[in-house]
PLY file of the C-alpha trace (Angstrom):
ply
format ascii 1.0
element vertex 355
property float x
property float y
property float z
element edge 354
property int vertex1
property int vertex2
end_header
105.73 42.30 91.67
105.19 45.42 88.95
106.47 48.83 89.43
104.10 50.77 91.92
105.44 54.33 90.39
102.78 56.17 92.32
103.02 58.82 95.24
99.83 58.27 96.19
96.88 55.77 96.38
93.05 56.16 95.66
91.02 55.51 98.81
87.87 53.72 99.43
86.34 55.59 102.03
86.35 57.72 105.08
86.78 54.80 107.28
89.15 52.99 105.26
92.46 52.07 106.52
94.58 50.75 103.67
97.88 49.17 103.62
99.31 51.71 101.08
98.05 55.60 101.15
100.96 57.82 100.24
104.68 56.28 99.06
106.56 57.91 101.86
104.79 55.91 104.54
104.51 52.50 102.24
104.69 51.57 98.95
104.35 47.63 97.36
107.63 47.72 95.88
109.12 48.95 99.28
107.20 46.32 101.41
108.09 43.43 99.14
111.93 44.58 99.35
111.52 44.71 103.12
110.45 41.35 103.85
112.89 39.84 101.22
115.91 41.37 102.93
114.51 40.34 106.60
114.22 36.93 105.60
117.38 37.00 104.60
118.76 38.28 107.70
116.45 35.87 109.63
114.89 38.95 111.21
111.34 39.55 111.75
111.19 43.31 111.19
112.90 45.39 108.09
112.91 48.68 106.71
114.28 50.63 103.54
115.70 53.65 103.11
117.40 56.02 100.16
120.92 55.32 101.46
123.06 52.97 103.79
123.58 56.65 105.57
119.79 56.91 106.00
120.16 53.88 107.82
122.51 54.19 109.79
120.78 57.28 111.19
117.83 55.80 111.94
119.34 53.32 114.29
120.86 56.07 116.18
117.15 57.67 115.91
116.34 57.26 119.82
119.55 58.79 120.91
119.16 62.35 122.65
121.35 65.22 124.20
123.14 63.58 127.01
123.19 60.08 125.73
126.62 58.09 125.00
127.27 56.09 122.12
130.26 53.74 121.59
131.59 53.66 118.07
134.00 51.41 116.86
137.79 52.33 116.43
137.68 51.03 113.23
134.45 52.35 111.69
133.27 53.14 108.49
134.25 56.84 107.81
130.48 57.87 107.08
129.44 56.54 109.92
131.94 58.60 112.09
131.53 61.83 110.02
127.32 61.56 110.87
128.48 61.52 114.85
130.55 64.03 114.48
128.54 66.40 112.24
125.09 65.41 113.64
125.18 63.63 116.20
127.68 65.38 118.69
126.45 68.91 117.91
122.99 67.92 118.94
124.71 67.25 122.84
125.20 63.52 121.85
128.56 62.00 123.49
130.47 59.78 122.26
133.99 57.76 122.33
135.54 54.89 120.51
135.85 51.44 121.72
138.00 48.02 120.43
135.86 45.39 119.01
139.11 43.26 118.67
139.84 43.35 122.23
137.81 41.56 124.82
136.68 43.69 127.90
137.06 46.66 125.17
133.66 47.52 125.36
133.07 46.93 129.11
135.76 49.23 129.62
134.48 51.97 127.67
131.01 51.86 128.92
129.29 54.57 130.68
126.01 54.43 132.82
124.47 56.67 129.77
125.55 54.55 126.76
122.88 53.59 124.95
124.12 52.51 121.88
127.15 50.40 120.65
128.03 50.30 116.91
130.44 48.09 114.92
131.55 46.29 111.69
133.10 43.28 110.70
135.04 42.63 108.45
135.91 46.10 108.80
136.30 49.29 106.21
138.78 49.56 104.36
141.24 47.35 106.90
139.02 43.95 106.79
139.87 43.26 110.43
137.80 40.55 112.01
136.16 40.68 115.52
133.93 38.44 117.37
130.35 39.68 116.59
128.96 37.14 119.07
131.91 38.54 122.12
130.60 42.03 121.33
126.92 41.58 121.63
127.20 39.46 124.64
129.25 42.33 126.20
126.50 45.14 125.50
123.99 43.00 126.40
125.04 42.20 129.69
125.43 46.16 130.06
121.72 46.69 128.77
123.46 48.54 125.80
122.03 48.09 122.17
123.92 46.82 119.62
124.01 48.30 116.15
126.26 46.09 113.59
127.00 47.33 109.67
126.83 44.10 107.59
127.60 45.77 103.95
130.98 44.28 103.55
129.75 40.58 104.15
125.98 40.77 103.05
123.47 38.53 104.13
124.66 35.78 102.14
127.90 35.60 104.32
126.78 36.48 107.74
123.70 37.06 110.00
124.46 39.28 112.69
121.14 38.93 114.20
121.63 35.29 114.96
124.99 36.26 117.14
123.05 38.11 119.26
123.14 41.80 117.94
119.90 43.84 118.05
120.10 45.94 114.83
121.69 45.14 111.62
122.10 47.85 108.81
123.24 47.59 105.20
124.11 49.92 102.55
121.80 48.21 99.81
123.47 49.96 97.11
126.34 47.40 97.34
126.26 43.88 97.59
122.45 43.66 97.92
121.82 45.64 94.50
124.76 44.52 93.13
124.89 46.37 90.15
125.97 50.03 90.60
122.64 51.31 89.50
120.93 52.06 92.68
121.26 54.02 96.30
119.42 52.19 99.09
119.88 51.39 103.04
118.18 48.77 105.10
117.94 48.19 108.96
116.67 44.97 110.41
115.90 43.69 113.93
113.60 41.29 116.02
112.70 43.61 118.23
108.95 44.89 117.75
109.87 48.17 119.63
113.04 49.18 117.74
111.63 48.28 114.58
108.71 50.93 115.49
111.12 53.13 116.37
113.01 52.71 112.68
109.57 52.96 110.88
108.78 56.30 112.53
112.21 57.72 111.78
111.68 56.76 108.36
108.44 58.32 107.50
109.33 61.41 109.24
112.67 62.26 108.04
111.47 61.45 104.22
114.07 58.76 104.05
112.08 56.71 102.07
113.51 55.21 98.70
111.64 55.21 95.61
109.35 52.60 94.35
111.76 51.78 91.00
114.91 51.95 93.34
112.98 49.09 95.46
111.83 47.36 92.01
116.00 47.43 91.16
117.38 46.14 94.69
115.01 43.48 94.63
115.78 42.29 91.28
119.53 42.42 92.06
118.64 40.35 95.18
118.04 37.56 93.15
121.64 36.49 92.17
123.03 37.49 95.47
123.71 34.08 96.35
125.63 33.68 92.73
127.37 36.94 92.90
128.72 36.81 96.20
130.24 33.23 95.79
131.75 34.25 92.60
133.14 37.66 94.63
134.28 35.06 97.23
136.38 33.05 94.65
137.85 35.68 92.45
138.77 37.73 95.60
140.74 34.92 96.89
142.83 34.61 93.71
143.27 38.11 93.23
144.95 38.21 96.97
147.13 35.07 96.54
148.56 36.72 93.39
149.06 40.38 95.53
150.40 39.00 98.69
153.63 37.83 96.42
154.10 40.41 95.16
157.31 42.18 95.69
155.94 45.70 95.42
153.05 44.98 97.70
153.75 45.33 101.62
150.39 43.77 103.01
147.54 42.48 101.95
144.51 42.53 104.35
141.90 39.61 103.23
140.60 37.42 105.79
140.86 34.24 103.31
144.38 34.34 103.69
145.58 32.49 106.13
148.12 34.59 107.21
145.26 36.89 108.16
144.90 37.85 112.10
141.03 36.87 111.81
141.02 33.95 109.38
140.40 31.32 111.68
137.68 33.79 113.49
136.18 34.25 110.17
136.38 30.82 109.19
133.76 30.40 111.92
131.37 33.07 112.10
131.24 33.59 108.00
129.91 31.82 105.00
132.86 32.57 102.97
135.58 35.63 102.99
133.75 37.94 101.25
134.95 40.44 97.73
136.46 43.02 99.49
140.44 43.46 100.48
142.91 46.41 100.73
146.28 46.43 99.41
149.07 48.50 101.25
152.12 49.03 98.35
155.72 50.21 98.79
155.11 53.84 97.94
152.29 56.23 97.38
153.61 56.37 94.03
153.16 52.76 93.42
149.71 53.13 94.28
149.67 55.82 91.61
151.01 54.09 89.24
148.45 51.27 89.55
145.18 53.19 89.61
146.53 55.00 86.62
147.78 51.88 84.31
144.45 49.61 85.13
142.37 48.89 82.05
139.80 46.53 83.78
139.42 47.65 87.05
137.67 50.93 87.32
139.10 53.61 89.99
135.74 54.96 91.61
133.78 55.00 94.92
131.43 52.32 96.51
131.48 48.75 96.25
129.84 45.29 95.71
128.87 45.37 92.38
129.57 42.93 89.53
132.50 45.22 88.38
135.67 45.29 89.80
136.52 48.72 91.52
139.26 50.30 93.02
139.21 53.15 95.62
141.26 55.27 97.63
140.01 55.60 101.26
142.42 58.72 102.00
140.42 60.58 99.61
136.76 58.69 99.58
135.28 56.47 102.21
137.54 57.99 104.92
138.40 61.61 103.78
136.73 63.44 106.76
139.51 61.77 109.00
142.93 63.37 109.87
146.17 62.16 108.40
147.05 60.98 111.97
143.35 59.75 112.20
144.07 57.44 108.96
147.58 56.27 110.29
146.10 55.20 113.40
143.43 53.19 111.91
145.86 51.54 109.70
144.97 53.30 106.48
148.21 55.02 105.14
148.07 57.18 101.85
149.70 53.83 100.11
146.71 51.77 100.60
144.09 50.98 98.38
140.65 49.51 98.77
139.96 46.50 96.06
135.91 45.44 95.31
136.55 42.44 93.55
134.18 41.86 90.98
132.98 38.73 89.10
134.82 39.31 85.71
137.20 36.46 84.65
140.06 36.40 87.43
142.67 35.81 84.90
142.19 38.97 83.66
141.43 40.59 86.73
145.68 39.40 87.84
146.68 40.03 84.75
145.50 43.47 84.75
147.21 44.31 88.14
150.44 42.40 87.15
150.50 44.38 84.14
149.78 47.89 86.09
152.78 47.11 88.57
155.34 46.64 86.35
0 1
1 2
2 3
3 4
4 5
5 6
6 7
7 8
8 9
9 10
10 11
11 12
12 13
13 14
14 15
15 16
16 17
17 18
18 19
19 20
20 21
21 22
22 23
23 24
24 25
25 26
26 27
27 28
28 29
29 30
30 31
31 32
32 33
33 34
34 35
35 36
36 37
37 38
38 39
39 40
40 41
41 42
42 43
43 44
44 45
45 46
46 47
47 48
48 49
49 50
50 51
51 52
52 53
53 54
54 55
55 56
56 57
57 58
58 59
59 60
60 61
61 62
62 63
63 64
64 65
65 66
66 67
67 68
68 69
69 70
70 71
71 72
72 73
73 74
74 75
75 76
76 77
77 78
78 79
79 80
80 81
81 82
82 83
83 84
84 85
85 86
86 87
87 88
88 89
89 90
90 91
91 92
92 93
93 94
94 95
95 96
96 97
97 98
98 99
99 100
100 101
101 102
102 103
103 104
104 105
105 106
106 107
107 108
108 109
109 110
110 111
111 112
112 113
113 114
114 115
115 116
116 117
117 118
118 119
119 120
120 121
121 122
122 123
123 124
124 125
125 126
126 127
127 128
128 129
129 130
130 131
131 132
132 133
133 134
134 135
135 136
136 137
137 138
138 139
139 140
140 141
141 142
142 143
143 144
144 145
145 146
146 147
147 148
148 149
149 150
150 151
151 152
152 153
153 154
154 155
155 156
156 157
157 158
158 159
159 160
160 161
161 162
162 163
163 164
164 165
165 166
166 167
167 168
168 169
169 170
170 171
171 172
172 173
173 174
174 175
175 176
176 177
177 178
178 179
179 180
180 181
181 182
182 183
183 184
184 185
185 186
186 187
187 188
188 189
189 190
190 191
191 192
192 193
193 194
194 195
195 196
196 197
197 198
198 199
199 200
200 201
201 202
202 203
203 204
204 205
205 206
206 207
207 208
208 209
209 210
210 211
211 212
212 213
213 214
214 215
215 216
216 217
217 218
218 219
219 220
220 221
221 222
222 223
223 224
224 225
225 226
226 227
227 228
228 229
229 230
230 231
231 232
232 233
233 234
234 235
235 236
236 237
237 238
238 239
239 240
240 241
241 242
242 243
243 244
244 245
245 246
246 247
247 248
248 249
249 250
250 251
251 252
252 253
253 254
254 255
255 256
256 257
257 258
258 259
259 260
260 261
261 262
262 263
263 264
264 265
265 266
266 267
267 268
268 269
269 270
270 271
271 272
272 273
273 274
274 275
275 276
276 277
277 278
278 279
279 280
280 281
281 282
282 283
283 284
284 285
285 286
286 287
287 288
288 289
289 290
290 291
291 292
292 293
293 294
294 295
295 296
296 297
297 298
298 299
299 300
300 301
301 302
302 303
303 304
304 305
305 306
306 307
307 308
308 309
309 310
310 311
311 312
312 313
313 314
314 315
315 316
316 317
317 318
318 319
319 320
320 321
321 322
322 323
323 324
324 325
325 326
326 327
327 328
328 329
329 330
330 331
331 332
332 333
333 334
334 335
335 336
336 337
337 338
338 339
339 340
340 341
341 342
342 343
343 344
344 345
345 346
346 347
347 348
348 349
349 350
350 351
351 352
352 353
353 354
């Protein structure tokens, strides 16, 4: 599909009802991308947004004052910031539940609970929950489930098939895959939810540009190849780091020592390219960041290049130190997005930085 870099489209007459009229409503590049992402997730409907946060916001778009939202205790920091800074001031109630604990959602639900939002593996602690079990609990109570599948991508995990109602992505990450676009996506099998998501999209003005959609679609063409390499490299890096004397803990589901390893083996098609590492001190973490040559110290994830992030100052900066500690995010933790470079080069770079 060529790039339809147009804001408006010529109409044939007063009675015309075209598929494309104004790009905020729809554009051929966005339509193609939406259909592709929906197909990857096995969904009937898909919508694309200007960012992952816009997609998350759209998933919450039907909440109104007096409604209650259940948020997973290990939720992405940006989503928590959205809940606190925009939803709560609008009169939407919220509280936490633990998706790793059976029955937590049921116990935490209220009569006015409308939505439960969760993710697995979690960012940045890489905890793994039973996606289907949480969805089942919510469905039994008439609560809509929203699941952030950014970390796994559709190549490794399809939550709709496990009973989830709505799946969201930051397509900036693995879907785009080259750190050159910003975007988000929402998919669902429910026609009413799809209509709500579209209404929110056009009225919020959060439509992505045609070029961003074209670039994202280009990236998706190599999604399977890239994710397979991300997984293989991450496994090698994790196995190196877990044995290092200056490493306290490696959070990676591909390690048999990971508490969620067996569950991840059952509900995922691979363990992904993300991990987090707790070092023996903040000073060691600082040393690593300053000495690396191949790895880049930067926020974001899911690109072909290897990135190291510092959640305490990046993705989870909005949390208090106590909240981060309770969430298993000490100041000595670094998050690694393992790219597709030669794994020996990545390991050698880490080994040298730790000396």
